[in-house]
N, C-alpha and C positions, 0 to 999 in steps of 0.2 A: 345914614342911608347907605353910604359907601361901605361902611364896616359890615352891615348886613349882607350886601352883595358879595363882598370878599369872602365872608364866612361861607355862604352857600357855594360859591365857586370852589373853595377848598374842600368842601364836603363832597362835592361832585368828583373832584380829582381823587380823593381818597377812595370813594366807592369804585371809580373806574380801575384804580391801581390794584385794590383788592380783587376785583373781577378777573383782571388779567392774571394776577397771581394764582387765583383759584384755577383758572383755565390751564395755566402752566403746570401746576401741581397735578391736576387731573391727567394732562397729557403725559407728564412724567411717570405717573402711576400706571398709565396703560402701557408705556414703553417697557417699564420694569415687569409688568405682569406678562406681556408678550414675550419678552426675553427669557422669563422663567419657564413659560410653557414650551418654548423652542428649545431651551436647555433640557428640560425633562424629556422631551421627545428624542433629542439626539442622544441622551444617556441611555434610554431605553432601546434605541435603535442599536447602539453600540453593544448593548447587553444581549440583544437578540441574536440567538444562534440556533439555526436549524438546517438540517440536511433533507434533501428531497430524492425520491427514487421513483422512476417511472417504469412500469411494467405492464404487460398484457397477459390475458389468459388464453385458453385454447380458442376462444372465439374472437380474439383480437380486441377484447373490451379493456379500455384503459383503466389502470389503477394509478393514482398519484399520491404516493405516501410521503408525508411530511413527519420527520423525527425532530422533536423539540429538545435541543441540546442545551438550552439557556435556563435561566432562573425564572423568567417571566413567561406567562402564557403568550403564544403566537396566534395572531389573527390573520389568516390568508384572505386577501380581498379578491384576487383574480388570477386566472391562468390563461397564458397565450400559447398557441400552438402554431409553429411555422413549418412548412414543408421545405426541407433543405435541398431536395432533388428538383423539384418542379418550380421554377422561378415565376411562372405565371399563376401559381396557387396563392390565394390571399392568406394573410396572417389572421387567425381566428381567435377572438377573445371569448372566454367563458367566465361568467361570474360564479363565485363559490357561494353555496347557500349557507344560511345561518347555522344549520345543524352541523355542517362539515368545516366551517371556518376556524373554529377555536381548537388549538392543540395545547393541552396543559404541559407543564414542564416535565420532561422525562417520558412522555408518551409519544406514540406514533399513530397518526390518523390518515386515512384515505380521505382526501379532501374532495374526491368526486364520487363518494360512495352512494350519494342520492341521485347521481346522474349516470346514464348509460352512454358512454362515448366510444362508438366503434371506430377503430383505426384501419385505414387501408394500408396494405404492405408498402412501406417506404421508409425514409429516414427523416426524422423530425427533431426540432428543437422545441422543448417544453420549457416555458418560463413561468415561474411561480413568483407572485408579488404579495408581500405582506401589507397590512394596513400602515405599517411605519415606513414603507418604501423599500424594505430589503428585497433584493431580486436574487433568485437562484435560477440557473439554466442548466438543464440536462439534455443530452442526446438520447433519442429513443429510436432504436431500429426495429421496425416491425416486419417480421417475415410470415410466411404462410405456415400456420400451425405452430409456431414457437416464438419465443421472445428472446431478445438479446438485452440483457440488463447491464449490471455494473461489474460483471465478471468477464475477463478477457483471458482466452485460453491459447496455448500453443502446444502442438504435439510433435515429439521428436523420437525417432527410432534409432537405436544404437545397437549394432552397426547398421549402416544403410544397406550392405550386402552381406548375406548370412550364408554361411556353409550349411548345406542340407544336413538336417538332423540336429542342428546347433540351437542355442537359445537366442532370442532377440528380447531386448529390454525396451519397453515403450513407456515413455515419460511424457507427462502433461504437466505444464507449468501454468498455474492459475493465479491471476492477480485481481485483487479488489481495487477497481478504479473509482469507486464511489466514495461517498463522504461518511458513510456509517458502516458499522459492523454487519457482516453477513455471516450467519451461523450455519453450521452443518454442511460445509462445502465439501462436496464429494464428486468424483467422476463417474461417468457411465460410459462404458465401451459399447457404442451403438451398433457397429457392424465391423466384421473382418471379411473382406472380399478379395478377389484376385484369383489368379490360376493356381497359386500355391495353397497350402492348407496347414491348419495347425494339427499337431499330433499330441500335444499335452500342454497344460492340463486340460481336462475336458469338463464342462463345456467352455469355461473361461476361468482364468486365475483371479484370485482376489487382489485388489490394489492395496498398496501401502503408501501413506497411512490411511486409515478407514475414512476419517473425516476431520476437518479442523474448522475453527472460527477464524475469520480473516477480518482484521481491522482495516481502515482505509490505507491503501498503499502496500499492504502485505501481500506476500506471494507464497505459494506452496508447491511443492513438487510431488506428484503422484507417480507411481511406476508400477508396471505389470512385467511379468516374465513369461514369455511363450516359447515353446519349442515348435519349430516350423520344418515342413518337409515339401517335396514336390519334385519338379524337374528343373535342372539348371536352366535359368533364364526366366523362370516363373516369377510373378511378383505377388506380394500380399499387401493389401491396403487397409489401414486401421483408421477407423473414424469414431471420435468420442466427443462428449460434451460434459461440462461441469454444471452442477446444480447446487443451490444453496437456499437459505431461509432468510428472508428480510423481515417480514411480518407474519405471513402464513407459511405453512409448510410447502416447501419446494416452490417458491414464487419467484425464484431468480434462476436464470439459466444463461450460459456463456454462448458464445458463438461455436458452431460445430467445426472442429478441427480434424484434419487428416494428414497422414504421412504414410509412406510405402516403403517396402524393402524389396531387394532383388535377390533371388536365391541362386547359388552357384555350387559347383562341386569343389571340394577341398583342393587347394593349389592353383585354382583359377585366379586371374586378376593380380598376380604378383604378390600374393600374401593377403592375410585377412586384415581388413581395415577395422581398427578398433575405436578410434575416436573420431566422431563425425561433427562435433560441436564443442566449442570452448567450454560449454557448460560442464562437460565430463572431464575436461582436462585440467581442472583447478584442484590441486591437493588441499587437503584439510590440515591446518597447522594448530596444534595445541601447546600452549606455553606451560612449562613446569616452573613453578614459583619456588623461591627458597623456603624451606621449612624452618621450624624453630630450633631443630636439633643438629641438623646437618648430616653429613655421611658419618655414620657411627664406625665404619671400618677405616676411616682415614686417620692418619697421624695427627692432623690438625682437627680436634674434636668439634670446633665451632665453624667448620667450613660448610657454607650453605651449598645446596644443590641448585643449579640452574640448568635448564634443559629445553629442548624443543622436540616435540613428537610430530613427525610428518606422516599423514596417512595418504596412501596411493589409491586414488579412486578407480583406477583401471586394473586389468588383468595383465598388464605388461610391466616390465622392470622400469623403475623410474630412479635417476641418479641425482642425489642431492650434492650440489657442488659447493655450497657456501651457506653458512648460518651465521647470522650476526645478531647479538644481543646488546641493546643500548639502554643505559640507565639515566634517568633524568632526576636530578636533585630538585625537590619542590622549593627549597629555600632560595630567595632572591640573592643573586651574586655569591652563591656558595661555592666553595672550592673542594667540597667533600669528595672523596674517592670512594665510589661504591665498589669498583673492582681495584685489586691490588695493582700497583705499578710493577713495571718490569716483568710482566707476565711472560715475556719471551726469553727469559733466562734459561739456562740449560736445566732440564728436569732434574730435580734432586738438590739443585744448588740454592733454590729459593723455596722455602716451604710454603710461601704464600701464592705460588704460581698455580694458575688454574690447571687441574688435572681432570683428564677425561675418564669417565667411568667406562670400563671394557664392556662390550667389545667395540665400541666406538674408537677409532684411531685418535691418538693424542696429538692434536695439531691445532692448538689454540694460538692466537696472536692478539695484539692490542693495537690496532691501527690508530686509534684515537683515544682521547681521555674518556673513561667510563664507557668503553666499548670493547666487547669481546667478539672475536671472529673465529670461527672454525672453518 
């Protein structure tokens, strides 16, 4: 009898042990499955790449474009709009409809195309949230009758005071501050006002360049040349705007920028002001690298030609005081001499001494190893 009871007790223990083991295995499987799902979501979230662009039309109707830059489709779940100017205004959440929510790889969709959202002129933060939790935020400035998008512009006139009958150069610097490329960026001179007036060209000159495509962070400089006239003391005010294409034709516009000039008689003001901004004071430097043959007129037939061409961007003389050429040897701990030693020897005494090609004065020195200075 006791043996039978012991056998039953042992059987109960075995069944209980297997039940606990089964529950443990099921729990372990659930944990592994959950970890796998979380890992897949994290990987997809890391691979999810998209840019957003907010714009309005002439009726201040919002367009929220999402450009999928990743390899997987993007699903947009919601959009939040916050008024940055009025703190007492609520933050409003908008659900994205099923027809607008999905953006295939490489495509750009307006995720509010089936909704009509009118924007009151003000400054807003627009937040886009994907189904995976990726958040993108863009600032939207809504003005009366125009939109300010991802283009930022600045207008500069040079010189700021112009002799009557002379030319003035108007420059607009435009920068793409968004995350996606904006095509066909070009400026439009909106108005030329003031007590002075333009005498050529008429009605207005063409700008250069005609148009460009700007990637994220890129800038371009457009310029016009006007001839102005009037009475000494008159002013001329230029106002312009930049326009580009993000999805549709001319759906991106910059802020309106303005600058003015003062007209004067020749000789007034102690001389003509030429440079008004450091933008125009920077010379362009072009490096001349050694060719394979060298200077064919030299006594040393394998002597390579090094040089620097400096372009003066102004109409006034610019003096170049020093030119330094440094050579860096790519091999680690290398003691190679790219430039010959003892370059400061008397001309003619050392055939390896650097010789300047006329008409540049022959005044080279070697202040440090692998460095030439003129």
